[in-house]
KEVOMAR-605335 format. One line per 8 residues: number of its first residue (from 1); their letters; for each residue x, y, z of C-alpha. Coordinates in Angstrom, 1 decimal, padded with zeros to 4 digits. Layout:
<pts>
NUM	A	X:Y:Z | ...
</pts>
This chain:
<pts>
1	XXXXXXXX	032.6:-023.1:001.0 | 033.7:-025.8:003.4 | 031.3:-026.7:006.1 | 028.6:-024.3:005.1 | 025.5:-025.6:003.2 | 024.7:-022.1:001.8 | 026.9:-019.3:000.5 | 024.4:-016.7:001.8
9	XXXXXXXX	021.1:-016.3:003.5 | 018.9:-013.4:002.2 | 016.9:-011.6:004.9 | 014.1:-009.4:003.7 | 010.6:-008.2:004.4 | 008.1:-010.1:002.4 | 006.9:-006.7:001.2 | 010.2:-006.6:-000.7
17	XXXXXXXX	009.6:-010.0:-002.4 | 010.5:-008.6:-005.8 | 013.9:-007.5:-004.6 | 014.4:-010.9:-002.9 | 013.6:-012.7:-006.1 | 015.8:-010.5:-008.3 | 018.8:-010.9:-005.9 | 018.4:-014.6:-005.5
25	XXXXXXXX	018.3:-015.2:-009.3 | 021.2:-012.8:-009.9 | 023.5:-014.4:-007.4 | 022.7:-018.0:-008.3 | 023.1:-017.4:-012.0 | 026.5:-015.6:-011.5 | 029.6:-017.3:-012.9 | 033.0:-016.3:-011.4
33	XXXXXXXX	035.6:-015.1:-013.9 | 038.1:-018.0:-014.5 | 041.0:-015.9:-013.4 | 039.6:-015.6:-009.9 | 038.4:-019.2:-009.4 | 040.5:-021.0:-006.7 | 042.1:-017.8:-005.4 | 042.7:-018.0:-001.6
41	XXXXXXXX	040.8:-015.4:000.3 | 039.7:-014.9:003.9 | 036.4:-016.4:002.9 | 038.1:-019.5:001.5 | 039.0:-020.4:-002.1 | 037.0:-018.4:-004.7 | 034.2:-020.7:-006.0 | 033.0:-021.0:-009.6
49	XXXXXXXX	029.4:-020.3:-008.6 | 027.7:-018.7:-005.6 | 025.2:-021.4:-005.2 | 023.2:-022.3:-003.2 | 021.7:-019.1:-001.8 | 018.9:-019.5:000.8 | 015.8:-017.3:000.4 | 012.8:-018.0:002.6
57	XXXXXXXX	009.8:-018.3:000.3 | 007.3:-019.1:003.0 | 005.1:-016.8:005.2 | 006.5:-015.3:008.3 | 006.5:-017.6:011.4 | 003.2:-017.6:013.3 | 005.0:-018.4:016.5 | 006.9:-015.9:018.6
65	XXXXXXXX	010.3:-016.9:017.4 | 012.1:-018.1:014.3 | 011.2:-021.6:013.2 | 013.7:-024.5:013.1 | 014.1:-024.2:009.3 | 015.1:-020.6:009.4 | 017.5:-021.1:012.4 | 019.1:-024.1:010.7
73	XXXXXXXX	019.6:-022.2:007.4 | 021.1:-019.2:009.3 | 023.6:-021.6:011.0 | 024.4:-023.2:007.7 | 025.1:-020.0:005.8 | 028.5:-018.4:005.4 | 027.2:-014.9:004.8 | 024.0:-013.0:005.4
81	XXXXXXXX	022.6:-010.4:003.0 | 020.0:-008.0:004.3 | 017.7:-006.2:001.8 | 017.3:-002.9:003.5 | 014.2:-000.7:003.2 | 011.8:001.0:005.6 | 009.8:-002.3:005.5 | 012.7:-004.5:006.6
89	XXXXXXXX	013.7:-001.9:009.2 | 010.3:-002.3:010.9 | 010.1:-006.1:010.4 | 010.5:-008.0:013.6 | 011.6:-011.1:011.7 | 014.3:-009.5:009.7 | 015.7:-008.1:012.9 | 015.6:-011.5:014.6
97	XXXXXXXX	017.4:-013.1:011.7 | 020.2:-010.5:011.9 | 020.5:-011.0:015.6 | 020.8:-014.8:015.4 | 023.2:-014.7:012.4 | 025.5:-012.2:014.3 | 025.3:-014.3:017.4 | 026.4:-017.4:015.4
105	XXXXXXXX	028.9:-015.9:013.1 | 030.0:-012.5:014.4 | 029.6:-009.0:012.8 | 031.8:-009.2:009.8 | 029.8:-011.5:007.5 | 026.5:-009.6:007.4 | 026.3:-007.6:004.1 | 023.5:-005.2:003.2
113	XXXXXXXX	021.9:-003.8:000.0 | 019.8:-000.6:000.3 | 016.8:-000.6:-002.0 | 014.7:002.1:-000.5 | 014.6:004.6:002.4 | 017.5:006.4:004.0 | 020.3:005.0:006.2 | 020.5:006.9:009.5
121	XXXXXXXX	017.0:008.4:009.2 | 016.0:007.2:012.6 | 018.2:009.9:014.0 | 016.7:012.6:011.8 | 013.7:014.3:013.4 | 010.6:014.0:011.3 | 012.1:011.4:009.0 | 012.3:008.4:011.3
129	XXXXXXXX	009.9:006.3:009.2 | 012.4:006.5:006.3 | 015.1:004.4:008.2 | 016.2:001.4:006.1 | 018.5:-000.3:008.5 | 017.0:-002.7:011.1 | 018.2:-002.1:014.7 | 020.4:-005.2:014.7
137	XXXXXXXX	022.2:-003.8:011.7 | 022.6:-000.3:013.1 | 024.1:-001.6:016.4 | 026.4:-004.3:017.5 | 024.9:-007.6:018.8 | 026.5:-009.2:021.9 | 027.3:-012.9:022.4 | 023.8:-013.6:023.7
145	XXXXXXXX	022.2:-012.2:020.5 | 021.0:-009.0:022.1 | 021.2:-005.6:020.4 | 023.6:-003.3:022.3 | 023.8:000.5:022.3 | 027.1:000.5:020.5 | 026.7:001.7:016.9 | 027.7:-000.6:014.0
153	XXXXXXXX	029.0:000.4:010.6 | 027.1:-001.9:008.1 | 028.9:-002.9:004.9 | 026.2:-001.8:002.5 | 025.8:-001.6:-001.3 | 023.3:001.0:-002.5 | 021.0:-000.1:-005.3 | 019.0:003.2:-005.3
161	XXXXXXXX	019.3:005.4:-008.4 | 021.1:008.1:-006.3 | 023.5:005.5:-004.9 | 025.5:002.8:-006.7 | 022.7:001.8:-008.9 | 021.3:-001.8:-009.2 | 024.2:-003.4:-011.2 | 027.0:-001.8:-009.3
169	XXXXXXXX	025.4:-002.6:-006.0 | 025.1:-006.2:-007.2 | 028.8:-006.2:-008.1 | 029.7:-005.0:-004.6 | 027.7:-007.8:-003.0 | 029.3:-010.4:-005.3 | 032.8:-009.1:-004.4 | 032.0:-009.4:-000.7
177	XXXXXXXX	030.6:-013.0:-001.1 | 033.7:-014.0:-003.1 | 036.1:-012.4:-000.7 | 037.8:-010.3:-003.4 | 038.2:-006.6:-003.9 | 035.7:-004.8:-006.1 | 038.4:-003.4:-008.4 | 039.8:-006.9:-008.9
185	XXXXXXXX	036.4:-008.3:-009.8 | 035.6:-005.4:-012.2 | 039.0:-005.8:-013.9 | 038.4:-009.6:-014.3 | 034.9:-009.0:-015.7 | 036.4:-006.5:-018.2 | 039.1:-008.9:-019.2 | 036.4:-011.7:-019.7
193	XXXXXXXX	034.4:-009.3:-021.9 | 037.4:-008.2:-023.9 | 038.5:-011.8:-024.5 | 035.0:-012.6:-025.7 | 035.2:-009.7:-028.1 | 038.6:-010.7:-029.5 | 037.3:-014.2:-030.1 | 034.4:-012.8:-032.1
201	XXXXXXXX	036.7:-010.4:-034.0 | 039.2:-013.2:-034.8 | 036.5:-014.9:-036.7 | 036.6:-012.2:-039.3 | 039.9:-013.5:-040.7 | 038.3:-016.7:-041.9 | 037.9:-017.8:-045.5 | 035.1:-016.3:-047.6
209	XXXXXXXX	033.3:-019.6:-047.7 | 033.3:-019.8:-043.9 | 032.1:-016.2:-043.8 | 029.2:-017.1:-046.1 | 028.2:-019.9:-043.8 | 028.5:-017.7:-040.8 | 026.4:-015.0:-042.5 | 023.6:-017.5:-043.1
217	XXXXXXXX	023.9:-018.7:-039.5 | 023.8:-015.1:-038.3 | 020.7:-014.4:-040.4 | 019.0:-017.6:-039.1 | 020.0:-016.7:-035.5 | 018.7:-013.2:-035.9 | 015.4:-014.5:-037.3 | 015.2:-017.0:-034.5
225	XXXXXXXX	016.0:-014.4:-031.9 | 013.4:-012.1:-033.5 | 010.8:-014.9:-033.4 | 011.7:-015.7:-029.7 | 011.4:-012.0:-028.9 | 008.1:-011.8:-030.5 | 006.9:-014.8:-028.6 | 008.2:-013.4:-025.4
233	XXXXXXXX	006.4:-010.1:-026.0 | 003.2:-011.9:-026.9 | 003.5:-013.8:-023.6 | 003.9:-010.6:-021.7 | 000.9:-009.1:-023.5 | -001.1:-012.2:-022.4 | 000.1:-011.8:-018.8 | -000.8:-008.1:-018.6
241	XXXXXXXX	-004.2:-008.6:-020.2 | -006.0:-012.0:-020.2 | -004.0:-013.5:-017.3 | -004.4:-010.4:-015.2 | -008.2:-010.4:-015.7 | -008.3:-014.0:-014.5 | -006.1:-013.4:-011.5 | -007.6:-010.1:-010.2
249	XXXXXXXX	-010.9:-011.7:-009.1 | -009.0:-014.5:-007.3 | -007.7:-011.8:-004.9 | -004.0:-012.9:-004.5 | -001.5:-010.1:-004.6 | 001.4:-012.6:-004.8 | 000.1:-014.0:-008.1 | -000.4:-010.6:-009.6
257	XXXXXXXX	003.0:-009.5:-008.3 | 004.7:-012.3:-010.2 | 003.0:-011.1:-013.4 | 004.3:-007.6:-013.0 | 007.7:-008.6:-011.9 | 008.3:-011.0:-014.8 | 007.1:-008.3:-017.3 | 009.4:-005.7:-015.8
265	XXXXXXXX	012.4:-008.1:-015.6 | 012.0:-008.6:-019.4 | 012.3:-004.9:-020.1 | 014.7:-004.1:-017.3 | 017.8:-004.2:-019.4 | 016.4:-002.4:-022.4 | 016.7:001.4:-022.5 | 013.4:003.2:-022.7
273	XXXXXXXX	014.3:005.2:-025.8 | 015.1:002.0:-027.7 | 011.7:000.4:-027.0 | 009.2:000.6:-029.8 | 005.8:002.0:-028.9 | 004.1:-001.3:-028.2 | 006.9:-002.5:-026.0 | 007.0:000.8:-024.1
281	XXXXXXXX	003.2:000.6:-023.6 | 003.5:-002.9:-022.2 | 006.3:-001.7:-019.8 | 004.0:001.1:-018.7 | 001.2:-001.4:-017.9 | 003.6:-003.6:-016.0 | 004.7:-000.6:-013.9 | 001.1:000.3:-013.2
289	XXXXXXXX	000.3:-003.2:-012.1 | 003.3:-003.3:-009.8 | 002.3:000.1:-008.3 | -001.3:-001.0:-007.8 | -000.1:-004.1:-005.8 | 002.2:-001.9:-003.7 | -000.7:000.5:-003.1 | -002.9:-002.3:-001.9
297	XXXXXXXX	-000.1:-003.3:000.5 | -000.1:000.3:001.8 | 003.5:000.7:000.6 | 002.9:004.2:-000.8 | 006.6:004.9:-001.4 | 007.1:001.9:-003.7 | 003.8:002.5:-005.4 | 004.6:006.2:-006.0
305	XXXXXXXX	007.9:005.3:-007.6 | 006.3:002.7:-009.9 | 003.5:005.1:-010.9 | 005.9:008.0:-011.6 | 008.0:005.7:-013.8 | 004.9:004.7:-015.6 | 003.9:008.3:-016.1 | 007.3:009.1:-017.6
313	XXXXXXXX	006.9:006.2:-020.0 | 003.4:007.1:-021.1 | 004.4:010.8:-021.4 | 007.1:009.7:-023.9 | 004.6:007.7:-025.9 | 002.3:010.7:-026.0 | 005.2:012.9:-027.1 | 005.8:010.5:-030.0
321	XXXXXXXX	002.1:010.7:-031.1 | 000.4:013.6:-029.4 | -003.0:013.3:-031.2 | -003.4:009.6:-030.7 | -006.4:009.1:-028.4 | -005.0:005.8:-027.1 | -001.8:007.6:-026.0 | -003.9:010.3:-024.3
329	XXXXXXXX	-005.9:007.6:-022.5 | -002.8:005.7:-021.4 | -001.1:008.8:-020.1 | -004.3:009.8:-018.2 | -004.2:006.4:-016.4 | -000.6:007.0:-015.2 | -001.3:010.5:-014.1 | -004.4:009.4:-012.2
337	XXXXXXXX	-002.4:006.8:-010.2 | 000.3:009.3:-009.3 | -002.3:011.6:-007.9 | -004.3:008.8:-006.2 | -001.4:007.4:-004.2 | -000.4:011.0:-003.2 | -004.0:011.6:-002.0 | -004.1:008.4:-000.1
345	XXXXXXXX	-000.8:009.2:001.5 | -002.2:012.5:002.8 | -000.5:014.8:000.2 | -003.7:016.5:-001.1 | -002.0:019.3:-002.9 | 000.0:016.9:-005.1 | -003.1:014.7:-005.5 | -005.1:017.7:-006.7
353	XXXXXXXX	-002.4:018.7:-009.1 | -002.5:015.3:-010.8 | -006.2:014.9:-010.6 | -006.7:018.2:-012.5 | -004.2:017.2:-015.1 | -006.2:013.9:-015.4 | -009.4:016.0:-015.9 | -007.6:018.0:-018.6
361	XXXXXXXX	-006.6:014.9:-020.4 | -010.2:013.6:-020.1 | -011.5:016.8:-021.7 | -009.0:016.4:-024.5 | -010.1:012.8:-025.1 | -013.8:013.9:-025.1 | -013.0:016.6:-027.7 | -011.4:014.0:-030.0
369	XXXXXXXX	-014.0:011.2:-029.6 | -017.1:012.5:-027.6 | -019.3:009.5:-028.4 | -017.0:006.8:-027.4 | -017.7:005.0:-024.1 | -014.1:005.2:-023.0 | -014.0:009.0:-023.3 | -017.3:009.4:-021.5
377	XXXXXXXX	-016.1:007.2:-018.7 | -012.9:009.2:-018.3 | -015.1:012.3:-017.9 | -017.0:010.4:-015.2 | -013.8:009.5:-013.4 | -012.6:013.1:-013.5 | -015.8:014.2:-011.8 | -015.4:011.5:-009.2
385	XXXXXXXX	-011.7:012.3:-008.5 | -012.6:016.0:-007.8 | -015.5:014.8:-005.6 | -013.1:012.7:-003.6 | -010.8:015.7:-003.1 | -013.7:017.8:-001.9 | -014.7:015.0:000.4 | -011.3:014.8:002.0
393	XXXXXXXX	-011.2:018.5:002.4 | -014.4:018.3:004.4 | -016.6:020.0:001.7 | -019.3:017.3:001.6 | -022.0:019.3:-000.3 | -019.5:020.0:-003.1 | -018.4:016.4:-003.0 | -022.0:015.2:-003.4
401	XXXXXXXX	-022.5:017.4:-006.5 | -019.4:016.1:-008.2 | -020.4:012.5:-007.3 | -023.8:013.0:-008.7 | -022.4:014.2:-012.0 | -020.2:011.1:-012.2 | -023.1:008.9:-011.2 | -025.3:010.4:-013.9
409	XXXXXXXX	-022.7:009.6:-016.6 | -022.2:006.1:-015.4 | -026.0:005.4:-015.1 | -026.5:006.5:-018.7 | -023.7:004.3:-019.9 | -025.1:001.4:-017.8 | -028.5:001.8:-019.3 | -027.1:002.0:-022.8
417	XXXXXXXX	-024.8:-001.1:-022.2 | -026.7:-003.3:-019.6 | -024.5:-006.3:-020.4 | -021.2:-004.5:-019.9 | -020.0:-005.7:-016.5 | -017.2:-003.2:-016.4 | -019.5:-000.3:-016.6 | -021.9:-001.9:-014.1
425	XXXXXXXX	-018.9:-002.3:-011.7 | -017.9:001.3:-012.0 | -021.4:002.6:-011.6 | -021.9:000.6:-008.4 | -018.5:001.7:-007.1 | -019.4:005.4:-007.4 | -022.7:004.9:-005.7 | -020.7:003.9:-002.6
433	XXXXXXXX	-018.8:007.2:-002.6 | -022.1:009.2:-003.0 | -023.6:007.3:-000.1 | -020.5:008.0:002.0 | -020.7:011.7:001.4 | -024.4:011.6:002.4 | -023.4:009.8:005.6 | -020.9:012.5:006.4
441	XXXXXXXX	-023.7:015.2:005.9 | -026.0:013.2:008.2 | -028.4:012.4:005.4 | -028.7:008.7:006.5 | -032.0:008.0:004.7 | -030.5:009.1:001.4 | -027.5:007.0:002.1 | -029.6:003.9:002.8
449	XXXXXXXX	-031.4:004.2:-000.5 | -028.2:004.7:-002.5 | -026.5:001.7:-000.7 | -029.4:-000.5:-001.3 | -029.3:000.4:-005.0 | -025.6:-000.5:-005.0 | -026.2:-003.9:-003.5 | -029.1:-004.6:-005.8
457	XXXXXXXX	-026.8:-003.8:-008.8 | -024.3:-006.3:-007.5 | -027.0:-008.9:-007.1 | -028.3:-008.4:-010.6 | -025.1:-007.8:-012.6 | -022.8:-010.1:-010.7 | -025.0:-012.9:-009.5 | -022.5:-015.4:-010.9
465	XXXXXXXX	-019.4:-013.8:-009.3 | -019.6:-015.1:-005.8 | -015.8:-015.6:-005.8 | -014.9:-012.3:-007.3 | -012.9:-010.6:-004.6 | -013.3:-007.1:-006.1 | -017.0:-007.4:-005.8 | -016.8:-008.9:-002.4
473	XXXXXXXX	-014.6:-006.0:-001.2 | -017.1:-003.4:-002.5 | -020.0:-005.4:-001.2 | -018.4:-005.5:002.3 | -018.0:-001.7:002.3 | -021.6:-001.2:001.2 | -022.8:-003.5:004.0 | -020.8:-001.8:006.7
481	XXXXXXXX	-022.0:001.6:005.6 | -025.6:000.3:005.7 | -024.9:-000.9:009.2 | -023.4:002.5:010.2 | -026.3:004.4:008.7 | -028.9:002.3:010.6 | -026.8:002.8:013.8 | -026.9:006.6:013.4
489	XXXXXXXX	-030.6:006.4:012.9 | -030.9:004.5:016.2 | -032.2:001.3:014.4 | -029.9:-001.1:016.3 | -031.3:-004.4:015.0 | -031.1:-003.4:011.4 | -027.6:-002.0:012.0 | -026.5:-005.3:013.6
497	XXXXXXXX	-028.0:-007.4:010.7 | -026.2:-005.5:008.0 | -023.0:-005.1:009.8 | -022.6:-008.8:010.6 | -022.8:-009.5:006.8 | -019.9:-007.0:006.5 | -017.9:-008.7:009.3 | -018.4:-012.1:007.6
505	XXXXXXXX	-017.1:-010.8:004.2 | -014.2:-009.0:005.8 | -013.0:-012.1:007.5 | -013.3:-014.0:004.2 | -011.1:-011.4:002.5 | -008.4:-011.3:005.2 | -008.2:-015.1:005.3 | -007.9:-015.1:001.5
513	XXXXXXXX	-004.8:-012.9:001.5 | -003.3:-011.7:004.8 | -000.8:-009.5:002.9 | -003.5:-007.3:001.4 | -003.3:-004.3:003.7 | -006.2:-002.6:001.9 | -008.5:-005.5:002.9 | -007.2:-005.7:006.4
521	XXXXXXXX	-007.7:-001.9:006.8 | -011.2:-002.1:005.5 | -012.0:-004.9:008.0 | -011.2:-002.5:010.9 | -014.5:-000.7:010.4 | -017.1:-003.4:010.6 | -015.4:-004.7:013.8 | -015.6:-001.2:015.2
529	XXXXXXXX	-019.3:-001.0:014.4 | -019.8:-004.4:016.0 | -018.1:-003.0:019.1 | -020.3:000.1:019.1 | -023.5:-002.0:018.8 | -022.4:-004.4:021.5 | -021.6:-001.5:023.8 | -025.1:000.0:023.3
537	XXXXXXXX	-026.6:-003.4:024.0 | -024.7:-003.6:027.2 | -022.6:-006.6:026.1 | -019.2:-005.4:027.4 | -017.2:-008.6:026.8 | -018.4:-008.8:023.1 | -017.7:-005.0:022.7 | -014.2:-005.4:024.1
545	XXXXXXXX	-013.4:-008.4:021.9 | -014.6:-006.6:018.8 | -012.6:-003.5:019.6 | -009.5:-005.7:020.2 | -009.8:-007.3:016.8 | -010.2:-003.9:015.1 | -007.1:-002.7:016.8 | -005.1:-005.8:015.8
553	XXXXXXXX	-006.0:-005.4:012.1 | -005.3:-001.7:012.3 | -001.8:-002.2:013.8 | -001.0:-005.0:011.3 | -001.6:-002.6:008.3 | 001.1:-000.3:009.6 | 003.6:-002.7:011.0 | 005.4:-003.6:007.8
561	XXXXXXXX	005.1:-000.4:005.8 | 006.0:003.2:005.8 | 003.8:005.8:007.5 | 000.5:006.6:005.8 | -002.5:008.5:007.0 | -005.0:005.8:006.2 | -003.3:003.2:008.4 | -002.5:005.7:011.1
569	XXXXXXXX	-006.2:006.8:011.2 | -007.4:003.3:011.5 | -005.0:002.7:014.5 | -006.3:005.8:016.2 | -009.9:005.0:015.5 | -009.6:001.5:016.8 | -007.8:002.7:019.9 | -010.6:005.2:020.7
577	XXXXXXXX	-013.1:002.3:020.6 | -010.8:000.2:022.7 | -011.0:003.0:025.3 | -014.8:003.1:025.0 | -015.0:-000.5:026.3 | -011.9:-000.9:028.3 | -010.7:002.4:029.9 | -007.2:001.0:030.4
585	XXXXXXXX	-004.4:003.4:031.1 | -002.0:001.5:028.8 | -004.3:002.0:025.8 | -004.9:005.6:026.8 | -001.2:006.4:026.8 | -000.7:004.7:023.4 | -003.5:006.9:022.0 | -002.1:010.0:023.6
593	XXXXXXXX	001.2:009.5:021.7 | -000.6:009.3:018.3 | -000.5:012.5:016.2 | -004.3:012.6:015.7 | -004.6:016.3:014.9 | -001.6:016.2:012.5 | -003.3:013.4:010.7 | -006.6:015.3:010.4
601	XXXXXXXX	-004.8:018.4:009.1 | -003.3:016.3:006.3 | -006.8:015.0:005.4 | -009.9:016.8:006.6 | -012.0:013.6:006.5 | -010.0:012.4:009.5 | -011.2:015.2:011.7 | -014.0:012.8:012.7
609	XXXXXXXX	-011.4:010.5:014.3 | -009.6:013.5:015.9 | -012.8:014.8:017.5 | -013.7:011.3:018.7 | -010.3:010.8:020.2 | -010.3:014.1:022.0 | -013.7:013.4:023.5 | -012.8:009.9:024.5
617	XXXXXXXX	-009.4:011.0:026.0 | -011.1:013.6:028.1 | -013.8:011.2:029.2 | -011.2:008.5:030.1 | -008.9:010.9:032.1 | -012.0:011.9:034.0 | -012.9:008.3:034.7 | -009.3:007.8:035.9
625	XXXXXXXX	-009.7:010.7:038.4 | -007.5:013.1:036.5 | -009.8:016.1:035.9 | -007.0:018.5:035.2 | -005.7:016.5:032.3 | -009.2:015.8:031.1 | -010.0:019.6:031.1 | -006.7:020.4:029.3
633	XXXXXXXX	-007.5:018.0:026.4 | -011.1:019.1:026.2 | -010.2:022.7:026.2 | -007.6:022.3:023.4 | -010.0:020.3:021.3 | -012.9:022.8:021.7 | -010.6:025.7:020.5 | -009.5:023.7:017.5
641	XXXXXXXX	-012.9:022.3:016.5 | -014.8:025.6:017.1 | -012.6:027.3:014.5 | -013.9:024.8:011.9 | -017.5:024.4:013.1 | -018.9:025.6:009.8 | -017.2:022.8:007.8 | -017.5:019.9:010.3
649	XXXXXXXX	-019.5:016.8:009.4 | -022.2:015.4:011.7 | -020.1:013.1:013.8 | -017.4:015.7:014.7 | -020.2:018.1:015.5 | -021.7:015.6:017.9 | -018.3:015.2:019.7 | -017.9:018.9:019.8
657	XXXXXXXX	-021.3:019.2:021.5 | -020.2:016.6:024.0 | -017.0:018.5:024.8 | -019.0:021.7:025.4 | -021.3:019.8:027.6 | -018.3:018.5:029.6 | -017.5:022.2:030.5 | -021.1:023.0:031.2
665	XXXXXXXX	-021.4:025.3:028.2 | -025.1:024.7:027.7 | -025.7:027.4:025.1 | -023.0:026.2:022.8 | -024.2:022.6:023.3 | -027.7:023.5:022.3 | -026.6:025.5:019.3 | -024.9:022.4:017.9
673	XXXXXXXX	-028.0:020.2:018.8 | -030.1:022.6:016.7 | -027.8:022.0:013.7 | -027.8:018.2:014.2 | -031.6:018.1:014.6 | -031.8:019.2:010.9 | -030.1:015.9:009.9 | -031.3:012.3:010.3
681	XXXXXXXX	-029.0:011.7:013.3 | -030.7:009.6:016.0 | -027.8:007.7:017.5 | -028.3:006.7:021.1 | -025.5:009.0:022.3 | -027.2:012.0:020.5 | -030.6:011.1:021.9 | -029.1:010.8:025.4
689	XXXXXXXX	-027.4:014.2:025.0 | -030.7:015.9:024.0 | -032.5:014.3:026.9 | -029.9:015.6:029.4 | -030.1:019.1:027.9 | -033.9:019.0:028.1 | -033.8:018.1:031.8 | -031.6:021.1:032.4
697	X	-034.0:023.5:030.7
</pts>
């Protein structure tokens, strides 16, 4: 390797940590076939090993450029390997590493391996978010390290199932790092394997005595291997059960990720059809764990792939033993997660399909074992899932009814098993959904009572779990919804008190694990409520600061991952509140470029954000002396929202009333006020609207 300290530098988004770890291990453990060692190539003499390989295991730099360690490693590396995915394509730091490497070493020594996404998708209308090549890989880099407009042709192996596959892609990379042709490498590998086979076969010509000794040795080796395999599988079982239970409350995705990765690595080389039932079940649980971690990172594409693989494995187990309640239960879990990630990604049709299959499996489980807690809880989950679908379709009354059915089952189970913390947790969690649906209907007093019951349950059942981050997450959501309910009731002091507790917990969560996009996305909302309260109190600087923090968190949840409606909605929501306190043209233009209505059409629950954005845009254009643009936006929003007036929640109705008021349409404004007067709404904006309408009477 000459003057280079490293054979290669692996560049990747930390969202692709599993791929980075796999590639690093695979390359450093590779031994070059003897027939190739020492061969002269353009990359120098072929080495025996590809070590060392540099992989950055630290967090991304906090400063605005690459740190000295990274710059030094790039300078000391003969090759660069880019792990290509939509996450790395959107990563500033991966792009910066490619730019610097090309500036130092030229274009030819940057290799790529595609693990997800689609090369060239940035030029495909509607599929831009699937692009897997960072800009510095798609285009040439000049001598100053700047990306030009001249297209490049990356040398890329394709590890996707529809491409080269994982092992063939690895072989292509190894050939590139050794400087040899792929055919030559493959032939040498085949020769090495054939030689090994001949050596083994040659042993069969030995004397009978030697054969007897070898037979005994083989039996001992088999027994030893069987014992080692059993120990390994016992370790995996421990990792997926006891160790996971200890790690989940700690709240670190990286630790859980290691558990899932190690388990999957063990089963990776074993064909599914050759795994016995228990091994296949463990593989299924490992896939579900990996999917759950990806889902918490908002990486819905990776999560969906893991869940669907788990569903295929659990379906195979169920096929082998169709009347086994354990197999029905396991398959139901896989089916649920496929539907759940589809729903969160905005694909409600697919979500409903899998939720209904889950409900069918729950009914099947109840028919086999109706008195068992597990079966009854599955029925409760099925009710809740259908309630969530109704909620996101904007049918809040129906959602409330489904949630109440689920709450009733969980309450009964909790009363029968008061010491069971798992049941208590699930009971409290569903209370939050029921309260949220009541908030959407404007039944804020009902919501307050439900949320206070939820928090009381946490205090009684989990008083010793101050460091359990699952409880903290749900507690934070309950506190922010308490604050929001009090705000809608016009009780500002109570709203501020409860919401500040939520802000404090949110910051504790984000500081615990900055990679957890679910926590960071949840933190957006208490900061928005703080901004709203400060604005009402006339504290503009505090309102602006809170809105800025909400926007920062919202943008960070979408920066490293593929498009998803939850993160997109949070960005739009935070932007609208930034406008409320700032009225800056730059922020306004950024908001105008967001696909608010498209997001709402994928998930009816987000109509609230779309209505708020339309009203705020119209108001801000008016403030910036552009009444024509303000009227255009308001007019379009009214047409769109009026078509759905019968299914709108309280907040979208309020913003529709404000838009009608903007046009001077007093009769329509008063019709909506009459509807809202039947709810608990007493927000200062609504009170002011009613006062203005009363003066005009």
